[in-house]
PDB file of N, CA, C and O in Angstrom:
ATOM      1  N   UNK A   1       0.806  -1.194   0.000  1.00  0.00           N
ATOM      2  CA  UNK A   1       0.000   0.000   0.000  1.00  0.00           C
ATOM      3  C   UNK A   1       0.849   1.258   0.000  1.00  0.00           C
ATOM      4  O   UNK A   1       0.403   2.300  -0.481  1.00  0.00           O
ATOM      5  N   UNK A   2       2.048   1.185   0.523  1.00  0.00           N
ATOM      6  CA  UNK A   2       2.894   2.360   0.550  1.00  0.00           C
ATOM      7  C   UNK A   2       3.308   2.783  -0.857  1.00  0.00           C
ATOM      8  O   UNK A   2       3.585   3.957  -1.100  1.00  0.00           O
ATOM      9  N   UNK A   3       3.348   1.819  -1.788  1.00  0.00           N
ATOM     10  CA  UNK A   3       3.680   2.159  -3.174  1.00  0.00           C
ATOM     11  C   UNK A   3       2.637   3.105  -3.752  1.00  0.00           C
ATOM     12  O   UNK A   3       2.987   4.081  -4.415  1.00  0.00           O
ATOM     13  N   UNK A   4       1.365   2.829  -3.508  1.00  0.00           N
ATOM     14  CA  UNK A   4       0.310   3.691  -4.036  1.00  0.00           C
ATOM     15  C   UNK A   4       0.308   5.062  -3.372  1.00  0.00           C
ATOM     16  O   UNK A   4      -0.019   6.062  -4.011  1.00  0.00           O
ATOM     17  N   UNK A   5       0.667   5.111  -2.110  1.00  0.00           N
ATOM     18  CA  UNK A   5       0.719   6.407  -1.439  1.00  0.00           C
ATOM     19  C   UNK A   5       1.833   7.276  -2.005  1.00  0.00           C
ATOM     20  O   UNK A   5       1.661   8.482  -2.179  1.00  0.00           O
ATOM     21  N   UNK A   6       2.973   6.661  -2.292  1.00  0.00           N
ATOM     22  CA  UNK A   6       4.102   7.434  -2.804  1.00  0.00           C
ATOM     23  C   UNK A   6       3.922   7.798  -4.273  1.00  0.00           C
ATOM     24  O   UNK A   6       4.385   8.853  -4.706  1.00  0.00           O
ATOM     25  N   UNK A   7       3.267   6.957  -5.031  1.00  0.00           N
ATOM     26  CA  UNK A   7       3.155   7.163  -6.479  1.00  0.00           C
ATOM     27  C   UNK A   7       1.699   7.276  -6.919  1.00  0.00           C
ATOM     28  O   UNK A   7       1.285   6.647  -7.892  1.00  0.00           O
ATOM     29  N   UNK A   8       0.939   8.068  -6.206  1.00  0.00           N
ATOM     30  CA  UNK A   8      -0.487   8.196  -6.513  1.00  0.00           C
ATOM     31  C   UNK A   8      -0.710   8.762  -7.917  1.00  0.00           C
ATOM     32  O   UNK A   8      -1.582   8.281  -8.641  1.00  0.00           O
ATOM     33  N   UNK A   9       0.060   9.769  -8.309  1.00  0.00           N
ATOM     34  CA  UNK A   9      -0.110  10.371  -9.636  1.00  0.00           C
ATOM     35  C   UNK A   9       0.215   9.358 -10.729  1.00  0.00           C
ATOM     36  O   UNK A   9      -0.478   9.300 -11.745  1.00  0.00           O
ATOM     37  N   UNK A  10       1.253   8.568 -10.533  1.00  0.00           N
ATOM     38  CA  UNK A  10       1.612   7.559 -11.524  1.00  0.00           C
ATOM     39  C   UNK A  10       0.524   6.493 -11.631  1.00  0.00           C
ATOM     40  O   UNK A  10       0.215   6.034 -12.730  1.00  0.00           O
ATOM     41  N   UNK A  11      -0.049   6.102 -10.518  1.00  0.00           N
ATOM     42  CA  UNK A  11      -1.115   5.101 -10.533  1.00  0.00           C
ATOM     43  C   UNK A  11      -2.356   5.637 -11.244  1.00  0.00           C
ATOM     44  O   UNK A  11      -3.011   4.906 -11.987  1.00  0.00           O
ATOM     45  N   UNK A  12      -2.678   6.901 -11.018  1.00  0.00           N
ATOM     46  CA  UNK A  12      -3.837   7.505 -11.691  1.00  0.00           C
ATOM     47  C   UNK A  12      -3.593   7.592 -13.192  1.00  0.00           C
ATOM     48  O   UNK A  12      -4.488   7.282 -13.978  1.00  0.00           O
ATOM     49  N   UNK A  13      -2.407   8.004 -13.599  1.00  0.00           N
ATOM     50  CA  UNK A  13      -2.094   8.075 -15.028  1.00  0.00           C
ATOM     51  C   UNK A  13      -2.097   6.698 -15.676  1.00  0.00           C
ATOM     52  O   UNK A  13      -2.558   6.546 -16.808  1.00  0.00           O
ATOM     53  N   UNK A  14      -1.593   5.704 -14.978  1.00  0.00           N
ATOM     54  CA  UNK A  14      -1.604   4.345 -15.503  1.00  0.00           C
ATOM     55  C   UNK A  14      -3.034   3.834 -15.676  1.00  0.00           C
ATOM     56  O   UNK A  14      -3.352   3.206 -16.686  1.00  0.00           O
ATOM     57  N   UNK A  15      -3.886   4.100 -14.705  1.00  0.00           N
ATOM     58  CA  UNK A  15      -5.286   3.691 -14.807  1.00  0.00           C
ATOM     59  C   UNK A  15      -5.986   4.405 -15.966  1.00  0.00           C
ATOM     60  O   UNK A  15      -6.785   3.795 -16.676  1.00  0.00           O
ATOM     61  N   UNK A  16      -5.692   5.679 -16.158  1.00  0.00           N
ATOM     62  CA  UNK A  16      -6.291   6.430 -17.265  1.00  0.00           C
ATOM     63  C   UNK A  16      -5.816   5.885 -18.608  1.00  0.00           C
ATOM     64  O   UNK A  16      -6.600   5.796 -19.552  1.00  0.00           O
ATOM     65  N   UNK A  17      -4.540   5.522 -18.700  1.00  0.00           N
ATOM     66  CA  UNK A  17      -4.010   4.970 -19.945  1.00  0.00           C
ATOM     67  C   UNK A  17      -4.651   3.632 -20.272  1.00  0.00           C
ATOM     68  O   UNK A  17      -5.008   3.377 -21.422  1.00  0.00           O
ATOM     69  N   UNK A  18      -4.798   2.778 -19.269  1.00  0.00           N
ATOM     70  CA  UNK A  18      -5.439   1.474 -19.492  1.00  0.00           C
ATOM     71  C   UNK A  18      -6.895   1.665 -19.911  1.00  0.00           C
ATOM     72  O   UNK A  18      -7.387   0.949 -20.783  1.00  0.00           O
ATOM     73  N   UNK A  19      -7.575   2.610 -19.305  1.00  0.00           N
ATOM     74  CA  UNK A  19      -8.961   2.893 -19.665  1.00  0.00           C
ATOM     75  C   UNK A  19      -9.065   3.384 -21.110  1.00  0.00           C
ATOM     76  O   UNK A  19      -9.956   2.965 -21.848  1.00  0.00           O
ATOM     77  N   UNK A  20      -8.165   4.263 -21.507  1.00  0.00           N
ATOM     78  CA  UNK A  20      -8.181   4.769 -22.885  1.00  0.00           C
ATOM     79  C   UNK A  20      -7.868   3.668 -23.892  1.00  0.00           C
ATOM     80  O   UNK A  20      -8.486   3.610 -24.955  1.00  0.00           O
ATOM     81  N   UNK A  21      -6.928   2.805 -23.575  1.00  0.00           N
ATOM     82  CA  UNK A  21      -6.625   1.678 -24.462  1.00  0.00           C
ATOM     83  C   UNK A  21      -7.821   0.749 -24.600  1.00  0.00           C
ATOM     84  O   UNK A  21      -8.156   0.321 -25.704  1.00  0.00           O
ATOM     85  N   UNK A  22      -8.459   0.441 -23.489  1.00  0.00           N
ATOM     86  CA  UNK A  22      -9.626  -0.440 -23.532  1.00  0.00           C
ATOM     87  C   UNK A  22     -10.764   0.187 -24.335  1.00  0.00           C
ATOM     88  O   UNK A  22     -11.448  -0.503 -25.090  1.00  0.00           O
ATOM     89  N   UNK A  23     -10.962   1.473 -24.174  1.00  0.00           N
ATOM     90  CA  UNK A  23     -12.002   2.174 -24.923  1.00  0.00           C
ATOM     91  C   UNK A  23     -11.715   2.139 -26.424  1.00  0.00           C
ATOM     92  O   UNK A  23     -12.626   1.930 -27.224  1.00  0.00           O
ATOM     93  N   UNK A  24     -10.469   2.341 -26.803  1.00  0.00           N
ATOM     94  CA  UNK A  24     -10.109   2.296 -28.219  1.00  0.00           C
ATOM     95  C   UNK A  24     -10.298   0.914 -28.819  1.00  0.00           C
ATOM     96  O   UNK A  24     -10.762   0.793 -29.953  1.00  0.00           O
ATOM     97  N   UNK A  25      -9.948  -0.126 -28.079  1.00  0.00           N
ATOM     98  CA  UNK A  25     -10.153  -1.492 -28.563  1.00  0.00           C
ATOM     99  C   UNK A  25     -11.642  -1.785 -28.667  1.00  0.00           C
ATOM    100  O   UNK A  25     -12.082  -2.408 -29.633  1.00  0.00           O
ATOM    101  N   UNK A  26     -12.417  -1.347 -27.694  1.00  0.00           N
ATOM    102  CA  UNK A  26     -13.862  -1.579 -27.691  1.00  0.00           C
ATOM    103  C   UNK A  26     -14.530  -0.899 -28.888  1.00  0.00           C
ATOM    104  O   UNK A  26     -15.487  -1.429 -29.454  1.00  0.00           O
ATOM    105  N   UNK A  27     -14.023   0.273 -29.268  1.00  0.00           N
ATOM    106  CA  UNK A  27     -14.611   1.004 -30.396  1.00  0.00           C
ATOM    107  C   UNK A  27     -14.121   0.498 -31.748  1.00  0.00           C
ATOM    108  O   UNK A  27     -14.620   0.935 -32.785  1.00  0.00           O
ATOM    109  N   UNK A  28     -13.156  -0.413 -31.752  1.00  0.00           N
ATOM    110  CA  UNK A  28     -12.680  -0.980 -33.004  1.00  0.00           C
ATOM    111  C   UNK A  28     -11.667  -0.113 -33.725  1.00  0.00           C
ATOM    112  O   UNK A  28     -11.562  -0.177 -34.950  1.00  0.00           O
ATOM    113  N   UNK A  29     -10.934   0.683 -33.004  1.00  0.00           N
ATOM    114  CA  UNK A  29      -9.980   1.590 -33.630  1.00  0.00           C
ATOM    115  C   UNK A  29      -8.627   0.943 -33.905  1.00  0.00           C
ATOM    116  O   UNK A  29      -7.762   1.559 -34.529  1.00  0.00           O
ATOM    117  N   UNK A  30      -8.436  -0.294 -33.445  1.00  0.00           N
ATOM    118  CA  UNK A  30      -7.143  -0.950 -33.670  1.00  0.00           C
ATOM    119  C   UNK A  30      -6.896  -1.183 -35.148  1.00  0.00           C
ATOM    120  O   UNK A  30      -5.764  -1.056 -35.617  1.00  0.00           O
ATOM    121  N   UNK A  31      -7.941  -1.521 -35.885  1.00  0.00           N
ATOM    122  CA  UNK A  31      -7.776  -1.741 -37.323  1.00  0.00           C
ATOM    123  C   UNK A  31      -7.365  -0.455 -38.032  1.00  0.00           C
ATOM    124  O   UNK A  31      -6.513  -0.483 -38.920  1.00  0.00           O
ATOM    125  N   UNK A  32      -7.957   0.660 -37.652  1.00  0.00           N
ATOM    126  CA  UNK A  32      -7.634   1.948 -38.259  1.00  0.00           C
ATOM    127  C   UNK A  32      -6.185   2.328 -37.985  1.00  0.00           C
ATOM    128  O   UNK A  32      -5.477   2.775 -38.887  1.00  0.00           O
ATOM    129  N   UNK A  33      -5.746   2.154 -36.753  1.00  0.00           N
ATOM    130  CA  UNK A  33      -4.370   2.498 -36.395  1.00  0.00           C
ATOM    131  C   UNK A  33      -3.391   1.599 -37.144  1.00  0.00           C
ATOM    132  O   UNK A  33      -2.373   2.075 -37.648  1.00  0.00           O
ATOM    133  N   UNK A  34      -3.691   0.310 -37.220  1.00  0.00           N
ATOM    134  CA  UNK A  34      -2.814  -0.619 -37.926  1.00  0.00           C
ATOM    135  C   UNK A  34      -2.745  -0.279 -39.411  1.00  0.00           C
ATOM    136  O   UNK A  34      -1.667  -0.322 -40.004  1.00  0.00           O
ATOM    137  N   UNK A  35      -3.877   0.057 -40.016  1.00  0.00           N
ATOM    138  CA  UNK A  35      -3.894   0.405 -41.443  1.00  0.00           C
ATOM    139  C   UNK A  35      -3.052   1.655 -41.709  1.00  0.00           C
ATOM    140  O   UNK A  35      -2.311   1.704 -42.691  1.00  0.00           O
ATOM    141  N   UNK A  36      -3.160   2.658 -40.845  1.00  0.00           N
ATOM    142  CA  UNK A  36      -2.370   3.880 -41.024  1.00  0.00           C
ATOM    143  C   UNK A  36      -0.885   3.594 -40.850  1.00  0.00           C
ATOM    144  O   UNK A  36      -0.059   4.148 -41.575  1.00  0.00           O
ATOM    145  N   UNK A  37      -0.537   2.733 -39.893  1.00  0.00           N
ATOM    146  CA  UNK A  37       0.868   2.387 -39.688  1.00  0.00           C
ATOM    147  C   UNK A  37       1.436   1.661 -40.897  1.00  0.00           C
ATOM    148  O   UNK A  37       2.571   1.919 -41.300  1.00  0.00           O
ATOM    149  N   UNK A  38       0.663   0.764 -41.475  1.00  0.00           N
ATOM    150  CA  UNK A  38       1.125   0.047 -42.664  1.00  0.00           C
ATOM    151  C   UNK A  38       1.309   1.015 -43.816  1.00  0.00           C
ATOM    152  O   UNK A  38       2.302   0.928 -44.539  1.00  0.00           O
ATOM    153  N   UNK A  39       0.377   1.934 -44.002  1.00  0.00           N
ATOM    154  CA  UNK A  39       0.495   2.904 -45.103  1.00  0.00           C
ATOM    155  C   UNK A  39       1.714   3.791 -44.936  1.00  0.00           C
ATOM    156  O   UNK A  39       2.398   4.081 -45.917  1.00  0.00           O
ATOM    157  N   UNK A  40       2.000   4.225 -43.731  1.00  0.00           N
ATOM    158  CA  UNK A  40       3.189   5.053 -43.496  1.00  0.00           C
ATOM    159  C   UNK A  40       4.449   4.276 -43.815  1.00  0.00           C
ATOM    160  O   UNK A  40       5.359   4.803 -44.455  1.00  0.00           O
ATOM    161  N   UNK A  41       4.513   3.023 -43.376  1.00  0.00           N
ATOM    162  CA  UNK A  41       5.701   2.207 -43.662  1.00  0.00           C
ATOM    163  C   UNK A  41       5.868   1.989 -45.153  1.00  0.00           C
ATOM    164  O   UNK A  41       6.982   2.055 -45.673  1.00  0.00           O
ATOM    165  N   UNK A  42       4.779   1.733 -45.838  1.00  0.00           N
ATOM    166  CA  UNK A  42       4.863   1.505 -47.284  1.00  0.00           C
ATOM    167  C   UNK A  42       5.332   2.760 -48.022  1.00  0.00           C
ATOM    168  O   UNK A  42       6.071   2.659 -49.001  1.00  0.00           O
ATOM    169  N   UNK A  43       4.913   3.926 -47.568  1.00  0.00           N
ATOM    170  CA  UNK A  43       5.297   5.160 -48.251  1.00  0.00           C
ATOM    171  C   UNK A  43       6.727   5.565 -47.920  1.00  0.00           C
ATOM    172  O   UNK A  43       7.470   5.985 -48.807  1.00  0.00           O
ATOM    173  N   UNK A  44       7.123   5.445 -46.655  1.00  0.00           N
ATOM    174  CA  UNK A  44       8.436   5.922 -46.252  1.00  0.00           C
ATOM    175  C   UNK A  44       9.557   4.959 -46.650  1.00  0.00           C
ATOM    176  O   UNK A  44      10.590   5.379 -47.172  1.00  0.00           O
ATOM    177  N   UNK A  45       9.348   3.701 -46.405  1.00  0.00           N
ATOM    178  CA  UNK A  45      10.390   2.719 -46.688  1.00  0.00           C
ATOM    179  C   UNK A  45      10.321   2.281 -48.150  1.00  0.00           C
ATOM    180  O   UNK A  45      11.344   1.920 -48.732  1.00  0.00           O
ATOM    181  N   UNK A  46       9.161   2.307 -48.737  1.00  0.00           N
ATOM    182  CA  UNK A  46       8.994   1.933 -50.127  1.00  0.00           C
ATOM    183  C   UNK A  46       8.945   0.440 -50.346  1.00  0.00           C
ATOM    184  O   UNK A  46       9.482  -0.063 -51.333  1.00  0.00           O
ATOM    185  N   UNK A  47       8.321  -0.260 -49.456  1.00  0.00           N
ATOM    186  CA  UNK A  47       8.221  -1.716 -49.601  1.00  0.00           C
ATOM    187  C   UNK A  47       7.165  -2.121 -50.618  1.00  0.00           C
ATOM    188  O   UNK A  47       7.199  -3.242 -51.126  1.00  0.00           O
ATOM    189  N   UNK A  48       6.250  -1.251 -50.919  1.00  0.00           N
ATOM    190  CA  UNK A  48       5.127  -1.629 -51.788  1.00  0.00           C
ATOM    191  C   UNK A  48       5.270  -1.216 -53.147  1.00  0.00           C
ATOM    192  O   UNK A  48       4.390  -1.478 -53.968  1.00  0.00           O
TER     193      UNK A  48
END
C-alpha cells in the first residue's frame, strides 16, 4: 500500500491509460491504427 501512497499520480495516469486503451479497442480503432501504420511504412520505406 505504501507504493500507491508514494506514487499516486503515476497510478492515476496508468489507470487512465489502461482505460483509454480499452475504450479504443472496444470502439474498433485498432484496425484503423494498424492500417495507417502500414500505409506510413509503405510510403516511407517503399516496400510496396
